SELUMDREN-96019 format. One record per atom (N, C-alpha, C): residue in one letter; x, y, z. Coordinates in pm, whole numbers, plus 50000, padded with zeros to 5 digits. Example, Ala and Ser with C-alpha at 12.3 -4.5 7.8 and 13.67 -1.06 7.14 Angstrom:
! SELUMDREN-96019
a513194943150780a512304955050780a513204967050780s512854977550708s513674989450714s512905000350787
! end
This chain:
! SELUMDREN-96019
m278612025303619m277392014803617m276942012703759s275722014103779s275072010703925s275051995103947h275041991304071h275051977704094h273861975704190p273121964404186p271951962604281p272401963304413a271571968804502a271861970304657a271421957604715i271571958604844i271261945804921i269831946504982l269121936404946l267691937204981l267551929505125a268361919005144a268181910405271a269521902505281a269811899205401a270941890905432a270811882205558r271461871105551r271251861005661r272491854505670t273141854505811t274581849605832t274211834905832e275231825805794e275411812105803e276781808605849p277081795805899p278331792105946p279471795705839f279251794805712f280231797405605f280411812905581g279471820605628g279381835505612g278131841605600a277671842305482a276151848105472a275531845105333w274231845205336w273541846205216w273111861105194v273271865905081v273001880305054v271951880704931m270761886204948m269821888004825m269831903404783l270281903904654l270231918004607l268801922304561t268771935604534t267571941604501t267031935704357d267801929204267d267411923204146d267051909504175h267031904504314h266571891904348h267691881204324t268821884504284t269991876204290t270391871204409l270801859204436l271091853604565l272651851104548v273401856404649v274961855104655v275441848704768a276331838004773a276861834004907a278101840804911v278391847205035v279741853705050v280421847205174d281711847405180d282531841105301d282421850905409q283081847305529q282941855905646q283581869405634a284781869405566a285601881005552a284721891405477r284041886705353r283231896005269r281981899705354a281411891905437a280271893505521a280521904605594r281671904305667r282051915105760r282081929505698t282641928805569t282721941905506t281331947805472l280411939205472l278911943405453l278261945605560g279011945905684g278431950405815g277781938005881l277961926405833l277241915005903l278231907906007d277611901906118d278441897406210d277661883506260g278291872006235g277711858706265g277951854206410g278741862406483g278851857906607g279361843206632p278811836806748p279261823406774p278921813606645q277991816806564q277631809206446q278861807506348w279611818206337w280861817606263w281981808706322l281921804406438l282771794506505l282301781106476s281171778706429s280661764806407s281141759206279h281251744406288h281741736906187h280561730306106h279421733306152h278161728206097h278011734605960t277581724505854t277471729205727t275931730005663a275151723805745a273721725005704a273191738305729p272271743905639p271821756205665p270831758005784t270781769905838t270021771505958t268481769705943f268191772705816f266801771605762f266711773205607a265591771105550a265511772405403a265681787105363l266091788805243l266101802905181l264851804405109e264171795305054e262961795804984e261971786305021a260781790505043a259621781705095a258541781604999h258001769804957h256901768204875h255671767304959v254621775404935v253561775205029v252221771104954a251661760404988a250371756604929a249351765504988t248441771304896t247401779304936t246011773504918t245751763304849t244631755904811t244711743704742s243701736904760s243711722804682s242661723204572r242211736204542r241081738604446r241781742604306c241221737004211c241701739104072c240581734503975p240351744203880p239281741403786p239441729703692a240761725003675a241131713003599a241381700803677r241551689703615r241811676303691r242951671503606c244161678703603c245211674303522c245671658803558t245881651103466t246381637303487t247581637103564s248401647003563s249721646103622s249921654103749c248771659003811c248681667403916c249421661104044y250491668304087y251241661004204y250561664404329q249431674704338q248841676904454q247451670404459d247121665404352d245681659104340d244701668604361a244941681304309a243821691204323a242611689004235s241521696004267s240351693504199s239381704904214p238391706504142p237341717504150p236591716504296e236781706004362e236001705204488e237001708804608g238221712604582g239221714604674g238831727304763t239621727404874t239411738304961t240571747704980h240331760305016h241401769805050h241871767305167v243181771605199v243821771605323v243321784705382p242891784805505p242291797305577p243451808305571r242761821205539r243711832605549r244501834005664e243921832205786e244681835705912e245861824105921a245571812505869a246691801905871a247791805805785l247611812505659l248551816805575l249371828705646s248721837305702s249181848605779s250301842505872h249821833705949h250771826206052h251921820905995t251651814805874t252971808705803t253901819505749l253321830205701l254311840605654l254951845805757r254371849105879r255231853605993r256251843906038a255941832006037a256911822006084a258111821705985l257841821405855l258831821605747l259661834105769a259111845605789a259851858005802a260781857105927q260251852106041q261001851106170q262291841406143a262011831306050a263131821006019a264041826805909q263821839605861q264741847105775q264651840205638v263621834105597v263471829605452v263531842905364f263901840505243f264071852305145f262941852005043t262471840404990t261581838904890t260461830104933v259171835104896v258161825404936v257281824104809a257101812504762a256501808704633a255041802404658f254071809404628f252641805404648f252291796704535g251671785904575g251191775504469g249661770104514g249351758504452g248131754404471g248171739304469g247011733104410g245971739204330g246391751004256e245241757204193e245431769804125e245081782104221p246261790204250p246121801404343p245061811204286l244831813604151l243901822204109l242321821004147t242181808004199t240791806704261t240521814004392r241661819604450r241531827304576r241301842604538d240671849004628d240281862504586d241191872104686d242171867004767d242981874704855d244501874204812l244811870604692l246241870004651l247011883204678a246481894104638a247111906704636a247591910204788s246581907004867s246881909205016s247911900705066l247941888605021l248891878205057l250341884005029a250261888004896a251601892204838a252241905104912l251351914004945l251631925705011l252021924105157e251401913405215e251781909405359e253201903605361a253411895605258a254751888905233a255911899905228r255571910305135r256561920205130r256771928505249a255691931005316a255721938505448a256581931705546l256671919105537l257381911405629l258841908805574g259371915005459g260671912605409g260591901105334l259621894205279l259651882705195l259451886705050v260071879904957v259791881404808v258731872304765p257631876504721p256511867604685p256581865304526v256501852504496v256341848004356v255131839004353l254631836604231l253341827604217l253531818504094t252901807504093t252831798803986t251401796403953t250991798403831t249681796303799t249551789103651s248451781603629s248111775903511s247431786503412g247131797603461g246331806603386g244851804603359l244441791203412l242981787703413l242211797203516g241331803003470g240421812103527g241031827203540f242001829403459f242801842103464f241701853403385r241541863103460r240631875403394r241361888403400d240911898003336d241591909603331d241741917003458e240841915703564e241061920103689e242081914603772h242741902603728h243951897203791h245161905503771i245111913103657i246341921303630i246771930503745e245951936403812e246291945603916e246601937504040i245971925504055i246391916504167i247761911704151l248111907304046l249351901004019l250521910004019r250371922904001r251401933204021r252061931404151a251461926104245a252111925704377a253231916104386f253371907204284f254391896704287f255661899204225a256701894804261a258031897304204a258081890504056q257421880104049q257481873003932q256241862003925v255631861303814v254491851503799v254951841303685n254881828603735n255351817103656n254091810403603v254051810003470v252891803603396v253251790003337s252471779503374s252781766403328s252301764503175h253261760903104h253061758302951h253841746402897d253261735602901d254071722802881d254261718702733g253991728302642g254641725302511g253541727402398v254211730902288v253461732702150v253251717602096s252591717101994s252501705101914s251901693701985g250861697702078g250231687802153g251001682802293g251991690002317g252741686502450g252011689702563y251221700602576y250461704802678y249391693802710e248751690302604e247621680302633e248111667102680q249451664002625q250021650602659q250361651002812v250851662202866v251351662303010v249921664003095r248951670003053r247781673503147r246511666703109g246481661602997g245261653502966g244171662802905f244501674602876f243661683102803f244431694702752d244001703102643d244861713402581d244251726602629a245151734402709a244851747402753a245971755002722a246891752202618a248011760402584a247651773702529a246461775302470a245971788602423a245601797402547t245151791902647t244841797402773t246131803402849a247151794002849a248371799402911a249101809702824e248931809002693e249631819002609e248801832602630r247501832202644r246821844702663r247251851102796t247371843302883t247831848103028t249171855003025i250031847102951i251491851602934i251461865702861t250661866002756t250601879302677t250181891002748e249041888502829e248531899502905e249341904003020l249971894703085l250951898603198l252221906003140v252761901503032v253821908302968v253441922202925r252171922802868r251711936902805r251591946202914h251351941703035h251221950103143h252491951803236g253641947703181g254901949803242g255061941303369i254231929603386i254541920703500i255621911303462p256711907703545p257731898503505p257191884303498v257301876903395v256721865603364v257891854403339g257681842103401g258431831503361g257511819403327v257971808803256v257251798503210v257981784803270n257011776703323n257311763903373n257101752403251i257911745103216i257701733603118i258131721103175v257091712203184v257451697703237v257901690003123l259021683903143l259701675903039l259131661803055t258621657002934t258411642402919t258981637902791q258841625402744q259361621902625q258771630302514r257431633402518r256791642002421r257321655702416t257361661602534t257571676102531t259071678602509f259861668202533f261381671302515f261651673202363a260941664202294a261091664002148a260751677502085s259811685202138s259391698702095s259941709102175l260951708302258l261291716302361l261751730202299e262621729702192e263061741102132e261941749902074a261141743202013a259841750301949a258991756902060t258891750802177t258161755802282t258881768602346v260251767502365v261041780002413v260911790802316r260881787402181r260931798902094r259561804502096r258571796302113r257201802402118r257041811702242v257261806502359v257151815102480v258141826202486c259211824702419c260071836602419c259601847502320a258891843702224a258341852602133a257191861002198l256601854702297l255601860802388l256051871002493g257361871302501g257971880802597g258391875902738v258471862502756v258931858302890v260331859702916r260751861803037r262291863503066r262821852903112e262201842003148e262671829103213e261971817503181v262631806903135v261981794003118v262571784403232q261671776403306q262171765803408q261651754303349l262661744503335l262361730403293l262191721703416l261091715303418l260811707503524l260751692603500r261291684403579r261201670203567r259791665403595y259321654603528y258051649403546y258251639603663k257491641403758k257711633203900k256631626303940p256881613203975p255701604204009p255201607604145q254301617104168q253701620804278q252191625004256g251281622704361g249781625604326g249331617304212r248581622804121r247941614904015r249041609903930a250201614303939a251451610103837a252051598003887a251731594104013a252391581804074a251541569004026s251851565703899s251231554203831s252131548303748l251741537203681l252641529803594l252811538903456d251851547303437d252051557803324d253341566103330y253811566803458y255031574903472y256161568703390f256181556503366f257311549203286f257241552603129t256041556403094t255821560002954t256021575402935q256071583803050q256171597003043q257701602303071r258401595403152r259761600303195r260641600303062l261781609303070l262731609002974l263401596402958t263481593402823t264381581302790t265841583902810p266791572702826p268131573602851p268811583002738a268301582402616a268831589202515a268551603902528q267361607702580q267021620002595q267721626602738i267931618802824i268871623102933i270241627102886t270681618302804t272051621702754t272151634802675a270991637902601a270821649102514a270601663002605l270321662202733l269771672502799l270801684102817w271961680302843w273121690502869w273321698302735p273701691402627p273851697002499p272771707502463t271501700802482t270391709902452t270241722402537l270511722602679l270591734102762l271681743602699q272821738202660q273881747002616q273511754802496r272761747702406r272331752302271r271311764302293l270321760702391l269281770002411l269851782402478s270741780102588s271321792002651s272141801702589t272701797102483t273641803602411t273151809202270d272051807302233d271411810102121d271081826302113p271701834202037p271431849102037p270001852001999t269281843401929t267901845401899t266951841702007l267341836102116l266511833702225l266961842102359p266431854402364p266871862302472p266051860102606v266301848002661v265471842002773v266551833702849s266481835002985s267131825903075s266581812703084v267231801603058v266871787603066v267471781703195r266571776403273r266831769103406r266381755303406i266891747003488i266341734303524i266051732603662d265151724003705d264841722803840d265911712803906c265941712804029c267011704004105c266901691804066a265671685204038a265591671504009a266331666503894m266721674603807m267281671203686m268891671303684t269351676503785t270811678003798t271651663903763p271141651803829p271861640703782p271941635803651f271061642603575f271051638403429f272331645203360l273181653003428l274141659103364l275491652803372v275571641503446v276941635303495v277581630003380e277031627003258e277771621803158e278601632603073h278171644803106h278891656703036h279631664603116v279211666903243v279941675803329v280531669403438h281901670103474h282541663803569h283171672403672d282951685203663d283381693803762d282071702503808p281941702703944p280791710003978p280801725003979a281901731203954a282121745403938a281211751903830p281291745203711p280491752403612p279071753003630l278531742203701l277191741103737l276701751403830a277521756503928a277331767604025a277341779403956q278211781803844q278351793503765q277031795003687w276381783103635w275231783603561w273911785303659g274131785503782g273091784803880g272161772603881i272971761303867i272331749003855i272691740504005f271631738004074f271931730504203f270961719504200g271551708004262g270641695604283g269611696704391c269341685604462c268161684004554c268501692204677e267781703004693e267911710504817e266781710304917a265951699204894a264921697404978a265331695005120g264671702805213g265111700605357g266391708805389r267011714905296r268191722705309r267841737005295h268201741905166h267881756105126h266441756905069l265711745605062l264271746705016l263471739005107t262311744605143t261281736305214t259901740505159a258851733405197a257521735605163a256681737005286v255571742805278v254601743405382v253271737905320d252881727605370d251591719905315d250411726905360r249341722305315r247961728905347r247521729005485q248301718805569q248021719205718q248901728205785g249851735105707g250741745305774g251911738005842q252271726305784q253481719505841q254541718005738l255851717905781l256961718905698l257041705505631a257541703405515a257911692505433a259151695205359p260031685405309p261221687305247p261041696705111c259911692805031c259661700004918c258011698204890s257551705404790s256041704704760s255751691304702f256621682704663f256311670504608f256381658904711v256611662504822v256761652704947v255701654105044p254661646305026p253531647305143p253941643705276n253551649505379n254001647205517n253171632205557e253951625305635e253341613705693e252341617405792p251391609405820p250391613605910p250811611306059d251951604006077d252301601806210d253661610006245e253891620506166e254931629106199e254961635806321s255991637006393s255901644106519s256091658506485s255951667706591s256251681306603s255331686706501t254161682506478t253201688806379t252791702206421s252661706106539s252261719906572s253321727906641a254531722706625a255561729006680a256111742206592p256881752506652p257361762106579p258241756006453f258331764706348f259121760106219f260511757506273a261191764706355a262531762306388a262651747406448t261691744706524t261631730706598t261431719606478q260471721706404q260061711406293q261381709806213w262031721506196w263221720306089w264201710906145t264471709606271t265461700506327t264871686906370q263641686006388q263011673406437q262171664506349r261591670306254r260701662206163r261541652306093k260961639706095k261721629006041k262001631005890s261011635505813s261161636105667s262281646705617l262301656605711l263301668605673l264721661905708t264801656005819t266231651705856t266651639205764q265751630905718q266041620805625q266611625405494f266011636105439f266361641105317f267771648305336r267921655805449r269271662605480r270281653505510n270011642205582n271181634505604n271711625805477l270611622105395l271021614905272l271821623305176a271451636805167a272301646105091a273621647605137e273811647905274e275071649805326e275971637805340s275451625105355s276091613305366s275591603105269p275831604605148p275191595405056p275761582705038p275091571704987p275631558604973p276371558004832e276891546804792e277501547204655e276341544404559p276591549304426p277811555404378p277971569904403c276961576204477c277001590504492c278181595004566a278651587304662a279741590404754a280991594504678q281161587804570q282441589804493q282271598004377c281091603604359c280801612004241c281081626704271a281911632104161a282381644704184a281301655404183l280121651604121l279141662404130l278121660704239h278491652404337h277531651504461h277341663404528t278521673004539t278371683004618t277201693804573v276911692004430v275801698904374v274521691004364c274651679704315c273621670404278c272881665004408r273621661704507r273021656304638r272101644804620g272531635404540g271841623004532g270591621404427g270341633704368g269141632904272g267901634904350c266781630904280c265491633204328c265081620404408k264591624204536k264221614004630k262741610804594v262101618804535v260581614604502v260701604104403v261541603704309v261591593004206v262201580804271s263221582504356s263671569304420s262721563704512g261821571704581g260941566004675g259771557804584f259641563204463f258471555804387f259091543204308i260311544204270i260901532304186i261441522804281d262231527004388d263011517804474d262281516504599h261111524404626h260391522404757h261221526204862a262251534404863a263111539004957a263841551004915l264171559005003l265031571604976l266401566604934g266941571404834g268361566604796g268791573604667p269891569304616p270381574404483p269241575404390d269261584904301d268341585504201d268431574404091p267451566804070p267591554503999p267691556903836e267341570503804e267431572303663e268761581503622c269571583203727c270941589103698c271711580303621p272451585003509p273231575203436p274211567203513r274941574603602r275911569203692r275351558003778v274121559903832v273481551003912v273001538203827r272511541003724r272261530403629r273301521403589a274451527003558a275631519903530a276161511403656h276021516903772h276511510203903h275611498603919r274351498903889r273421488403910r273371478203789g274081481803688g273941473503572g272661475403495s271911485703510s270701486903446s270901492403301p270061489203211p270131495203064p269871509903070
! end
């Protein structure tokens, strides 16, 4: 049986990150890295544990989108503008120089651009793995050949039985399903993003079965986050209830082990703190590929101004320093990045004593910033709620 070959590698103080040709990312220690012909030099003498740069970068390509989703974290609109092509080329070259592995193109709606194929091909030529997220709005038959350039296309489908409309304010589930069907029919790898709310969680299994029947290979469950147009009091009626949070881990286990669902089910990093009631050892989470907040560590975002941010849900402050500095300088000097990184590495209670902290890293700072008006432990984590005496 043949095994995937190495596509790319990057040394780190612990050893190296290795990306295989099937896009699996593997961490290896120094001894194993040496057998692969890698040499970390002075870096392997360092005791520093933070990554030298992100492994994955989310790149905003436009603020234009034909929809006005009520939950849009980027506040995109039909009147939005595209990031200039030359600016995106500069970003791609900078990410390649920083040895990023994966670049995820987002928006707005990326399909509103007419240069997606050349962006993906440029990324590949630089050694980056390009992926794309789309709503499918505006999808046309001619997009098929364009989207072949991407390693995977993720389509947003927030639920059957009215779930899509409840999240976005209008119903375009049929549009998403047509896009999925056409991509699968033409052999393009497709994943589906599902935003979890009180309504969509209730119909989650039905939604997974529906998209699985359409031929998707991966389902990514995303936490509803209070950013952009979603940063309103309506957030408190949309977020998962404590009972649903408790039910998340058993639901994941059931969906992931059901032989009638031949699809990989993943959660985004913001939902890791929801698992503390059931999982008390971080090792199984790592085996399942579940990691917590990696914003400003293994994950970064490049906003529409070409500046680094911890993640795509965190807008840059207007007074940030180093706005035009090289990415390597921004990585170490931008306040937003260092704040996220420091909080993940030196958390306050109750995170400091939590066995899952090495994976969870304090939960979602977007949520804590909205609810507590400060970066800190995720206020919706069951352990944090108990620590605060919250219901």
